[in-house]
N, C-alpha and C positions, 0 to 999 in steps of 0.2 A: 448516475449511469455507471454500469459496470463495464470494465474494459478487459481486453486480452492483449498481452504483450508477447512478442516473438523475439527470440534471440538466436543469432548464429555467432559462434565463437565464444560460447559461454564458459568454456574451460580454460580460456587464456587469462592473462594477467588482469586486463580491464574487464573482460567479459564476466569473469567469476565475481568480481566486485559489483558489477551492474546487476547480476542475477540476485545477489544478496539484497541490493537496494530495492529491486522490484518486489521480491518476496516479502520483505519486511514492511512495505508500504501497504496501505489499504486501497490503493487506486485500482490495482489489477486483480480481478477475480480469478484469472488464470494466466500462468506464464508458461509459454511453450518454448522448448529448446530443441534445436536440431543438432544432433551430434553424430560423429562417425563411429563411436563406440560408447557403450553404456558407462555412465558414471555412478558413483555411490550416493549421489545427492538425492535426498527424498524430502518432499514437502507436500502438504495437502493440496496446494494450489499449483504445483509444478507438474507439467506433462512433458515427458521426454521422448522424442522420436529418434531412433537410430536409423539413419538413412544413408544412401549412396550419393555423396555430393557430386559425383560425376554423372549421375543420372537424374535430372530434374523430375522425371516422371515418378520417381520413387517418393517424392515429397510434395509435389504440387497440390495434390488434393488434400493434404494435411494442413495446409496453410489457412488460418482463419484468425480474425481478430482486428485490432485497430492500429497498433504501433509495432513496427519492426525495428530492431536494433542490430546492427552488424558490428561486431568487435573482432572480426577475423584479421589475422595478420601473422606473418612469420618473418624470417630473415633468409637471405639467399644461402647463407651457410647452413642453416637448419633444413631448408627445403632441398638443398643439394644442387640446384641449378637455377638459372634465371627463368627457365620455362616452368619449373615446379613452383617457384616463388610467384610467378604471374598467375598461375592457376589458383593459388590460395588467396592472393591479395586483389586479383582482378576478376577472374572468371567466376568464382563462387559467389562473391558479393553481388555481382551484376545478375547472375542467373537467378539467385534468390529474389533479388529486387524485381526482376521482370515477372516472376511467378506471383510475388506479393501484389504487384500493381494490377495484375490480371484478376486477382481475387478481391480487389476492392480495399486493400489495406490503405489507410489514409496517410500515415506518416512513416518515413524511413529515415533513420538516423545511423550514421556510420562514422567510425574513427578513421581519419585519414592521417596526414602528417604535416607538420609545419614545413613550408617550402614546396608543397605539392604543386606540380606544374607539368602538364602534358608535353611541354616543349623543353623540359629540362634536359641537360646533358647527363644528369645522374639517373641511372636506371630505376632506382627505388622511388625517387620523387616523380619521375616521369610516369611510372606505373600508377602511383597514387593519383596523379593528375588525370590520367586516362579514366580511372574509375569515376572520378567526380564528373567528368564530361559525359560518360555513359549514363550516369544516374540522372543528370539534368534533363535527359530526353524522355524520362518516364513520367507517366501521368499520376503522380502522387499529389495529394493535397499539399504536402510539404516535404521537403528534403532538407535534412540538417547535416551539414558536414562539420565534423569536429577535428581541428588541426592542432593537437597538443605538441608541445616540445618534448624533451626527454621525459619518459614516464618513470615515476618512482614507485616501487612496490617490490614485494618479495616474489621473484620469479622462481619457477620450478627448476630451471637450468641456470647455471652460473655463466655470466657474460662479463669477462674481464674488462673489455672496452667500456661497457656501460657502467660498471662499478667505478672505474676511474673517472668517467664523465660525471657521475652522480657526485662523487667526492669534490670534484672541481666546481661543479655548479653550486653546491652548498656553500663553499668558501667564498665564491665570487658573486653570489646572488645579489648582494647589496649594490653591485655595480650595474646590474641589469635594470636600468630605469628608462623612462620615456619609451621610445620606439623599441628599445631592447627588452622591454618587459616580456614580450611574447616569446623570448628565448629562454626564459626561466624554466627550470625543470618543474614538473607538476605531478602530484600524486594521482594514482589511478582512482582513488576514492573521489577526488574532486572531479575528475573527468566523468565518472559514473554518475555522480550527483547532478552534474550539469546536463548530461544526456537525459536523465529522468526529468529534471525541471523543465527543459525545453519541450519535451513531449507533452507536458501538461498545459502548455500555452496555446496549443492548437494553432500554430502559425500557418501561414499560407505562402507558398513559393519556395524558392531555393535560397538557403542561407548557409553562410560559412562562418564558423566561430574559431577565431585564432586562439592561441594558448592563453594569452592574457585575458581575453573575454571569457574563456571557459572558467578561469579562476574566479572572475567576478560573478559569474552566474552561479557557480557552486556556493560562493560565500553568501549571496543573496538568498539562496534556497535553504540555508541552515537556520 
């Protein structure tokens, strides 16, 4: 069976890695990306649509395929305000998901965050939790929520706080055992590999994968 994958957030840290994973596999005959501005990426199986994320009507009829992957995410600092952050991390993922569900897409996979909780006192974690709850209501065959800890990879922009955290995580990684394993930093390549692997299992229902589980899934898939 030939399949088509769809990615939103393909230009970000994890999304760009996932795009490489999908294009180098033989599973997907076509990989569709929805972007706000054109990229220089070219591949015989890649179809890129430049659309208005604020206008679902600009992309609804372009959605086709089997599996949708959402790697969208920003920071409040980069977005400029909580409202702008919420638009990228909540509104866009849910809008695309609703459109995908209406088009018969079977699987929806999204990167959330460790600690996501719609009732959290932390705005970031509360927003992530709200996304998860919104998605749970949609009629996909399966919804896969990936909750990684600190993501390791080469970002386009420099984030001092994350660099310090990465350094600390690498030094103290050995102490993150047992229930603390889920707090270990994880590479974006492992997250991308886990998302790819789960999509091939054709699971049914709503599933949450914590960071330590993501690591195990990625290792099993290699």
